[in-house]
DRENPA-3360 file (N, C-alpha, C; in nm, 2 decimals, always signed):
BEGIN
1 = MSRVPAKV = +1.95/+7.09/+7.49/+2.03/+7.16/+7.59/+2.15/+7.22/+7.52 ~ +2.17/+7.35/+7.53/+2.29/+7.41/+7.46/+2.40/+7.43/+7.56 ~ +2.52/+7.41/+7.50/+2.64/+7.42/+7.59/+2.70/+7.56/+7.57 ~ +2.74/+7.62/+7.68/+2.81/+7.75/+7.67/+2.96/+7.71/+7.68 ~ +3.04/+7.76/+7.58/+3.18/+7.73/+7.59/+3.24/+7.79/+7.72 ~ +3.33/+7.71/+7.77/+3.40/+7.76/+7.90/+3.50/+7.86/+7.86 ~ +3.51/+7.96/+7.95/+3.61/+8.06/+7.93/+3.73/+8.03/+8.02 ~ +3.85/+8.05/+7.97/+3.97/+8.03/+8.04/+4.04/+8.16/+8.06;
9 = FVLKFRPS = +4.07/+8.19/+8.18/+4.14/+8.31/+8.21/+4.28/+8.28/+8.26 ~ +4.38/+8.34/+8.20/+4.52/+8.33/+8.25/+4.55/+8.45/+8.33 ~ +4.59/+8.43/+8.45/+4.62/+8.54/+8.54/+4.77/+8.54/+8.57 ~ +4.84/+8.65/+8.55/+4.98/+8.66/+8.59/+4.98/+8.76/+8.70 ~ +5.05/+8.73/+8.81/+5.06/+8.82/+8.92/+5.19/+8.89/+8.92 ~ +5.19/+9.01/+8.97/+5.31/+9.10/+8.98/+5.40/+9.04/+9.09 ~ +5.52/+9.07/+9.09/+5.61/+9.03/+9.20/+5.55/+9.07/+9.34 ~ +5.57/+8.98/+9.43/+5.52/+9.01/+9.57/+5.61/+9.11/+9.64;
17 = SHSDDYTM = +5.57/+9.13/+9.76/+5.65/+9.22/+9.85/+5.78/+9.15/+9.89 ~ +5.79/+9.02/+9.85/+5.92/+8.95/+9.88/+6.01/+8.96/+9.77 ~ +5.98/+9.04/+9.67/+6.07/+9.06/+9.56/+6.18/+9.17/+9.58 ~ +6.28/+9.16/+9.50/+6.39/+9.26/+9.51/+6.43/+9.30/+9.37 ~ +6.51/+9.41/+9.36/+6.57/+9.44/+9.23/+6.69/+9.35/+9.21 ~ +6.69/+9.27/+9.10/+6.80/+9.18/+9.07/+6.88/+9.24/+8.96 ~ +7.01/+9.22/+8.97/+7.10/+9.26/+8.86/+7.19/+9.14/+8.83 ~ +7.19/+9.10/+8.71/+7.28/+8.99/+8.66/+7.38/+9.06/+8.57;
25 = IATYKDDL = +7.51/+9.03/+8.60/+7.62/+9.08/+8.52/+7.70/+8.96/+8.47 ~ +7.71/+8.95/+8.34/+7.78/+8.85/+8.27/+7.90/+8.91/+8.20 ~ +8.02/+8.85/+8.21/+8.14/+8.90/+8.15/+8.19/+8.80/+8.05 ~ +8.22/+8.85/+7.93/+8.25/+8.76/+7.81/+8.40/+8.79/+7.77 ~ +8.45/+8.71/+7.68/+8.59/+8.73/+7.63/+8.61/+8.86/+7.56 ~ +8.51/+8.91/+7.49/+8.53/+9.04/+7.41/+8.40/+9.11/+7.40 ~ +8.41/+9.23/+7.34/+8.29/+9.32/+7.32/+8.19/+9.26/+7.22 ~ +8.24/+9.20/+7.12/+8.16/+9.14/+7.01/+8.07/+9.03/+7.07;
33 = TAEKVGKA = +8.13/+8.94/+7.15/+8.05/+8.83/+7.21/+7.95/+8.89/+7.31 ~ +7.98/+8.99/+7.39/+7.89/+9.05/+7.48/+7.77/+9.11/+7.40 ~ +7.80/+9.17/+7.28/+7.70/+9.23/+7.20/+7.60/+9.12/+7.15 ~ +7.66/+9.01/+7.11/+7.58/+8.90/+7.06/+7.48/+8.85/+7.17 ~ +7.53/+8.84/+7.29/+7.45/+8.79/+7.40/+7.34/+8.89/+7.44 ~ +7.38/+9.02/+7.43/+7.28/+9.13/+7.46/+7.17/+9.12/+7.36 ~ +7.20/+9.10/+7.23/+7.10/+9.08/+7.13/+7.01/+8.97/+7.16 ~ +7.07/+8.85/+7.20/+6.99/+8.73/+7.23/+6.89/+8.76/+7.35;
41 = LRKLVEDM = +6.94/+8.83/+7.45/+6.86/+8.87/+7.57/+6.74/+8.95/+7.53 ~ +6.77/+9.05/+7.44/+6.66/+9.14/+7.39/+6.56/+9.06/+7.32 ~ +6.60/+8.96/+7.24/+6.51/+8.88/+7.16/+6.43/+8.79/+7.26 ~ +6.49/+8.74/+7.37/+6.41/+8.67/+7.47/+6.30/+8.75/+7.53 ~ +6.34/+8.87/+7.57/+6.24/+8.96/+7.63/+6.13/+9.00/+7.54 ~ +6.16/+9.02/+7.41/+6.06/+9.05/+7.31/+5.96/+8.93/+7.30 ~ +6.02/+8.81/+7.30/+5.93/+8.69/+7.30/+5.85/+8.68/+7.42 ~ +5.90/+8.71/+7.54/+5.82/+8.71/+7.66/+5.71/+8.81/+7.66;
49 = KKRDDYDI = +5.72/+8.92/+7.58/+5.61/+9.01/+7.57/+5.50/+8.95/+7.49 ~ +5.52/+8.86/+7.40/+5.42/+8.80/+7.31/+5.36/+8.68/+7.37 ~ +5.43/+8.60/+7.45/+5.39/+8.48/+7.50/+5.37/+8.48/+7.65 ~ +5.29/+8.40/+7.71/+5.27/+8.39/+7.85/+5.31/+8.26/+7.91 ~ +5.39/+8.18/+7.84/+5.42/+8.05/+7.90/+5.56/+8.04/+7.96 ~ +5.62/+8.16/+7.99/+5.75/+8.16/+8.06/+5.72/+8.17/+8.21 ~ +5.81/+8.10/+8.29/+5.79/+8.10/+8.43/+5.86/+8.22/+8.49 ~ +5.79/+8.34/+8.48/+5.84/+8.46/+8.53/+5.73/+8.53/+8.62;
57 = DWNPEETT = +5.77/+8.61/+8.71/+5.68/+8.69/+8.79/+5.70/+8.84/+8.76 ~ +5.77/+8.87/+8.65/+5.80/+9.01/+8.62/+5.75/+9.05/+8.48 ~ +5.73/+9.18/+8.46/+5.68/+9.23/+8.34/+5.80/+9.26/+8.24 ~ +5.81/+9.19/+8.13/+5.92/+9.21/+8.04/+5.94/+9.36/+7.99 ~ +5.83/+9.44/+8.01/+5.84/+9.58/+7.97/+5.93/+9.65/+8.07 ~ +5.95/+9.59/+8.19/+6.02/+9.66/+8.30/+6.16/+9.61/+8.32 ~ +6.22/+9.56/+8.22/+6.36/+9.51/+8.23/+6.45/+9.62/+8.17 ~ +6.58/+9.60/+8.21/+6.68/+9.69/+8.16/+6.79/+9.59/+8.11;
65 = INVDGKHV = +6.84/+9.61/+7.99/+6.95/+9.53/+7.93/+7.05/+9.63/+7.88 ~ +7.17/+9.62/+7.93/+7.28/+9.70/+7.88/+7.40/+9.62/+7.84 ~ +7.47/+9.66/+7.74/+7.60/+9.60/+7.70/+7.70/+9.71/+7.72 ~ +7.80/+9.68/+7.80/+7.91/+9.78/+7.83/+8.04/+9.71/+7.82 ~ +8.10/+9.72/+7.70/+8.23/+9.65/+7.67/+8.20/+9.50/+7.67 ~ +8.27/+9.43/+7.76/+8.26/+9.29/+7.77/+8.15/+9.24/+7.86 ~ +8.08/+9.33/+7.92/+7.98/+9.30/+8.02/+7.84/+9.32/+7.97 ~ +7.75/+9.23/+8.00/+7.61/+9.23/+7.97/+7.54/+9.25/+8.11;
73 = WFEVYTAG = +7.45/+9.35/+8.12/+7.38/+9.38/+8.25/+7.23/+9.35/+8.22 ~ +7.17/+9.28/+8.31/+7.02/+9.26/+8.30/+6.97/+9.29/+8.44 ~ +6.86/+9.38/+8.44/+6.80/+9.42/+8.57/+6.65/+9.41/+8.56 ~ +6.59/+9.36/+8.68/+6.45/+9.35/+8.68/+6.41/+9.33/+8.83 ~ +6.28/+9.37/+8.86/+6.23/+9.35/+8.99/+6.15/+9.21/+8.99 ~ +6.20/+9.12/+9.08/+6.15/+8.99/+9.08/+6.17/+8.92/+9.21 ~ +6.11/+8.80/+9.23/+6.13/+8.72/+9.35/+6.24/+8.62/+9.31 ~ +6.31/+8.64/+9.20/+6.42/+8.55/+9.16/+6.39/+8.46/+9.04;
81 = YLDDVESV = +6.29/+8.49/+8.97/+6.26/+8.41/+8.85/+6.34/+8.45/+8.73 ~ +6.47/+8.40/+8.73/+6.56/+8.44/+8.63/+6.62/+8.32/+8.55 ~ +6.57/+8.21/+8.56/+6.62/+8.09/+8.49/+6.64/+8.11/+8.34 ~ +6.53/+8.16/+8.28/+6.54/+8.18/+8.13/+6.65/+8.28/+8.09 ~ +6.66/+8.39/+8.17/+6.77/+8.49/+8.15/+6.91/+8.42/+8.17 ~ +6.92/+8.35/+8.28/+7.06/+8.29/+8.30/+7.09/+8.19/+8.19 ~ +6.99/+8.12/+8.14/+7.01/+8.02/+8.04/+7.07/+8.09/+7.91 ~ +7.01/+8.20/+7.87/+7.06/+8.28/+7.76/+7.20/+8.33/+7.78;
89 = LRKVAAPE = +7.23/+8.38/+7.90/+7.36/+8.43/+7.94/+7.47/+8.33/+7.93 ~ +7.43/+8.20/+7.96/+7.53/+8.09/+7.96/+7.54/+8.01/+7.83 ~ +7.43/+8.01/+7.75/+7.42/+7.92/+7.64/+7.46/+7.99/+7.50 ~ +7.43/+8.12/+7.49/+7.46/+8.19/+7.37/+7.61/+8.19/+7.35 ~ +7.69/+8.22/+7.45/+7.83/+8.21/+7.45/+7.88/+8.18/+7.59 ~ +7.99/+8.11/+7.61/+8.04/+8.08/+7.74/+8.09/+8.20/+7.81 ~ +8.03/+8.24/+7.92/+8.08/+8.36/+7.99/+8.20/+8.33/+8.08 ~ +8.28/+8.43/+8.10/+8.40/+8.41/+8.19/+8.34/+8.41/+8.33;
97 = NVECYKDY = +8.23/+8.49/+8.35/+8.18/+8.50/+8.49/+8.03/+8.55/+8.47 ~ +7.94/+8.50/+8.56/+7.81/+8.55/+8.57/+7.78/+8.57/+8.72 ~ +7.74/+8.69/+8.76/+7.71/+8.73/+8.90/+7.57/+8.78/+8.91 ~ +7.50/+8.74/+9.01/+7.37/+8.78/+9.04/+7.36/+8.85/+9.17 ~ +7.30/+8.97/+9.17/+7.29/+9.05/+9.29/+7.15/+9.09/+9.32 ~ +7.12/+9.10/+9.45/+6.99/+9.16/+9.49/+7.02/+9.30/+9.53 ~ +6.94/+9.39/+9.49/+6.96/+9.53/+9.52/+7.11/+9.58/+9.50 ~ +7.16/+9.56/+9.38/+7.29/+9.59/+9.34/+7.32/+9.74/+9.37;
105 = QELTIRAT = +7.44/+9.77/+9.43/+7.48/+9.90/+9.45/+7.63/+9.92/+9.41 ~ +7.66/+10.04/+9.36/+7.80/+10.08/+9.34/+7.81/+10.20/+9.43 ~ +7.91/+10.19/+9.53/+7.92/+10.30/+9.63/+8.07/+10.34/+9.64 ~ +8.09/+10.46/+9.68/+8.22/+10.51/+9.73/+8.20/+10.54/+9.87 ~ +8.28/+10.48/+9.95/+8.28/+10.50/+10.10/+8.41/+10.57/+10.14 ~ +8.39/+10.68/+10.22/+8.50/+10.76/+10.27/+8.50/+10.77/+10.42 ~ +8.62/+10.75/+10.48/+8.63/+10.77/+10.62/+8.75/+10.87/+10.65 ~ +8.72/+10.98/+10.72/+8.83/+11.07/+10.75/+8.89/+11.02/+10.88;
113 = VPKGLTPE = +9.02/+11.00/+10.88/+9.09/+10.94/+11.00/+9.21/+11.03/+11.03 ~ +9.28/+11.01/+11.14/+9.40/+11.08/+11.17/+9.51/+11.05/+11.07 ~ +9.59/+11.15/+11.03/+9.70/+11.14/+10.94/+9.80/+11.03/+10.99 ~ +9.84/+10.95/+10.90/+9.94/+10.85/+10.93/+9.88/+10.71/+10.97 ~ +9.75/+10.71/+10.99/+9.69/+10.58/+11.02/+9.68/+10.49/+10.90 ~ +9.71/+10.36/+10.92/+9.70/+10.26/+10.82/+9.57/+10.18/+10.85 ~ +9.52/+10.11/+10.75/+9.41/+10.02/+10.78/+9.44/+9.92/+10.90 ~ +9.56/+9.88/+10.91/+9.60/+9.79/+11.02/+9.60/+9.86/+11.15;
121 = TAMIVLDK = +9.65/+9.98/+11.16/+9.66/+10.05/+11.29/+9.52/+10.11/+11.32 ~ +9.43/+10.12/+11.22/+9.30/+10.17/+11.25/+9.22/+10.07/+11.34 ~ +9.26/+9.94/+11.34/+9.19/+9.85/+11.43/+9.22/+9.88/+11.58 ~ +9.33/+9.94/+11.60/+9.37/+9.98/+11.74/+9.32/+10.11/+11.78 ~ +9.33/+10.21/+11.69/+9.30/+10.35/+11.72/+9.15/+10.39/+11.72 ~ +9.08/+10.34/+11.62/+8.94/+10.38/+11.60/+8.85/+10.31/+11.70 ~ +8.73/+10.36/+11.71/+8.64/+10.29/+11.80/+8.60/+10.15/+11.74 ~ +8.54/+10.07/+11.82/+8.51/+9.93/+11.78/+8.43/+9.92/+11.65;
129 = EEAEAVKW = +8.33/+10.00/+11.64/+8.24/+9.99/+11.52/+8.32/+10.03/+11.39 ~ +8.40/+10.15/+11.41/+8.47/+10.19/+11.29/+8.58/+10.09/+11.25 ~ +8.65/+10.03/+11.35/+8.75/+9.93/+11.32/+8.69/+9.81/+11.25 ~ +8.57/+9.77/+11.29/+8.50/+9.66/+11.23/+8.46/+9.70/+11.08 ~ +8.42/+9.82/+11.06/+8.38/+9.86/+10.93/+8.50/+9.87/+10.84 ~ +8.61/+9.92/+10.89/+8.74/+9.93/+10.81/+8.78/+9.78/+10.77 ~ +8.77/+9.69/+10.87/+8.81/+9.55/+10.84/+8.72/+9.49/+10.73 ~ +8.59/+9.52/+10.74/+8.49/+9.46/+10.65/+8.52/+9.52/+10.51;
137 = FNEECGKP = +8.54/+9.65/+10.49/+8.57/+9.71/+10.36/+8.71/+9.66/+10.31 ~ +8.81/+9.64/+10.39/+8.93/+9.59/+10.35/+8.92/+9.45/+10.29 ~ +8.84/+9.37/+10.36/+8.81/+9.23/+10.31/+8.73/+9.23/+10.18 ~ +8.63/+9.31/+10.17/+8.54/+9.31/+10.06/+8.60/+9.39/+9.94 ~ +8.67/+9.50/+9.96/+8.71/+9.59/+9.85/+8.86/+9.60/+9.84 ~ +8.94/+9.55/+9.93/+9.08/+9.57/+9.93/+9.12/+9.69/+10.00 ~ +9.25/+9.71/+10.01/+9.30/+9.83/+10.08/+9.25/+9.96/+10.02 ~ +9.22/+10.06/+10.11/+9.16/+10.18/+10.06/+9.27/+10.27/+9.99;
145 = AVTDCEDG = +9.22/+10.36/+9.90/+9.30/+10.47/+9.85/+9.31/+10.57/+9.97 ~ +9.43/+10.63/+9.98/+9.45/+10.72/+10.09/+9.48/+10.86/+10.03 ~ +9.41/+10.96/+10.08/+9.43/+11.10/+10.03/+9.45/+11.19/+10.16 ~ +9.55/+11.27/+10.15/+9.57/+11.37/+10.27/+9.47/+11.48/+10.26 ~ +9.42/+11.52/+10.38/+9.33/+11.64/+10.38/+9.41/+11.77/+10.39 ~ +9.35/+11.88/+10.35/+9.42/+12.01/+10.35/+9.46/+12.05/+10.49 ~ +9.39/+12.01/+10.59/+9.43/+12.06/+10.73/+9.56/+12.00/+10.78 ~ +9.62/+11.90/+10.71/+9.75/+11.84/+10.74/+9.74/+11.75/+10.86;
153 = KHQVFEWH = +9.62/+11.74/+10.92/+9.61/+11.65/+11.04/+9.53/+11.52/+11.01 ~ +9.46/+11.52/+10.90/+9.38/+11.40/+10.87/+9.40/+11.35/+10.73 ~ +9.35/+11.23/+10.70/+9.36/+11.17/+10.57/+9.22/+11.10/+10.55 ~ +9.20/+11.06/+10.42/+9.07/+11.00/+10.39/+9.10/+10.86/+10.34 ~ +9.04/+10.76/+10.40/+9.04/+10.62/+10.34/+8.92/+10.62/+10.24 ~ +8.94/+10.57/+10.12/+8.83/+10.56/+10.02/+8.83/+10.42/+9.96 ~ +8.71/+10.36/+9.97/+8.69/+10.23/+9.91/+8.58/+10.24/+9.80 ~ +8.58/+10.16/+9.70/+8.48/+10.15/+9.60/+8.42/+10.01/+9.61;
161 = YEGEGISD = +8.29/+10.01/+9.63/+8.21/+9.89/+9.66/+8.12/+9.86/+9.54 ~ +8.11/+9.74/+9.50/+8.01/+9.69/+9.40/+7.96/+9.56/+9.44 ~ +7.82/+9.55/+9.46/+7.77/+9.42/+9.50/+7.63/+9.44/+9.56 ~ +7.59/+9.34/+9.64/+7.46/+9.34/+9.71/+7.44/+9.47/+9.78 ~ +7.32/+9.51/+9.80/+7.29/+9.64/+9.87/+7.33/+9.63/+10.01 ~ +7.41/+9.73/+10.05/+7.46/+9.74/+10.19/+7.43/+9.87/+10.25 ~ +7.37/+9.97/+10.18/+7.34/+10.10/+10.23/+7.20/+10.15/+10.21 ~ +7.14/+10.21/+10.31/+7.01/+10.27/+10.29/+7.03/+10.42/+10.32;
169 = NSTLYVGF = +7.14/+10.48/+10.30/+7.18/+10.62/+10.31/+7.21/+10.66/+10.45 ~ +7.15/+10.59/+10.55/+7.18/+10.63/+10.69/+7.25/+10.52/+10.77 ~ +7.25/+10.40/+10.71/+7.31/+10.28/+10.78/+7.39/+10.20/+10.67 ~ +7.50/+10.15/+10.71/+7.58/+10.05/+10.63/+7.56/+9.91/+10.70 ~ +7.52/+9.82/+10.62/+7.50/+9.68/+10.67/+7.62/+9.60/+10.63 ~ +7.72/+9.60/+10.72/+7.85/+9.54/+10.69/+7.88/+9.43/+10.80 ~ +7.79/+9.33/+10.81/+7.80/+9.23/+10.92/+7.74/+9.28/+11.05 ~ +7.71/+9.41/+11.06/+7.64/+9.47/+11.17/+7.59/+9.60/+11.11;
177 = EFNLSDHE = +7.50/+9.67/+11.19/+7.44/+9.79/+11.15/+7.54/+9.91/+11.19 ~ +7.60/+9.97/+11.09/+7.69/+10.08/+11.11/+7.62/+10.21/+11.08 ~ +7.58/+10.28/+11.19/+7.49/+10.40/+11.17/+7.58/+10.52/+11.14 ~ +7.56/+10.57/+11.02/+7.65/+10.68/+10.97/+7.63/+10.81/+11.05 ~ +7.51/+10.83/+11.11/+7.49/+10.95/+11.19/+7.57/+10.95/+11.32 ~ +7.61/+10.83/+11.36/+7.69/+10.82/+11.48/+7.84/+10.84/+11.45 ~ +7.87/+10.84/+11.32/+8.01/+10.85/+11.27/+8.02/+10.96/+11.16 ~ +8.03/+11.08/+11.20/+8.02/+11.20/+11.11/+8.14/+11.20/+11.02;
185 = NWEVE = +8.25/+11.13/+11.05/+8.37/+11.13/+10.97/+8.36/+11.02/+10.85 ~ +8.24/+10.96/+10.84/+8.22/+10.86/+10.73/+8.11/+10.92/+10.64 ~ +8.13/+10.89/+10.51/+8.03/+10.93/+10.41/+8.02/+10.83/+10.30 ~ +7.90/+10.82/+10.24/+7.88/+10.72/+10.13/+7.81/+10.80/+10.02 ~ +7.87/+10.77/+9.90/+7.81/+10.83/+9.77/+7.76/+10.71/+9.69;
% end
């Protein structure tokens, strides 16, 4: 009786529909340290391309690694399998800070309001939803920059937001759904 050698198949599955775009941002003491960590991350990803024993649900070919000054950025679509990446970010050099975001966004939010209005008086003058949005942005981003409009009757509150995804172009998710089409004096870039 002859034996047929068994075949072993290793299957790796792509991230599920429960996955998101993740962005990890680590901040180091200086540019040189960040460059060193970026190099170590690139080495890890190259090793992941060659071996299949890492506990990841993402394709190493589909990662983005950037070093910008003291910051190292790592981006990938996953269900959160980032332990190996975080380990490199923390062990190669001690970071000042490591932040992890789902669906990271950098946005500029502008609201045109009557001239002379402050963020505090906006709570009284604006409608309930606008007042809640102003409050949320003040808490998350700090006081807005204020610019006068050419008409002399209005001014613009402007906030810069960086963090978890809060906008899908028609709605801001700021503790409630703030529909931009209902508030034409608001815009998001």
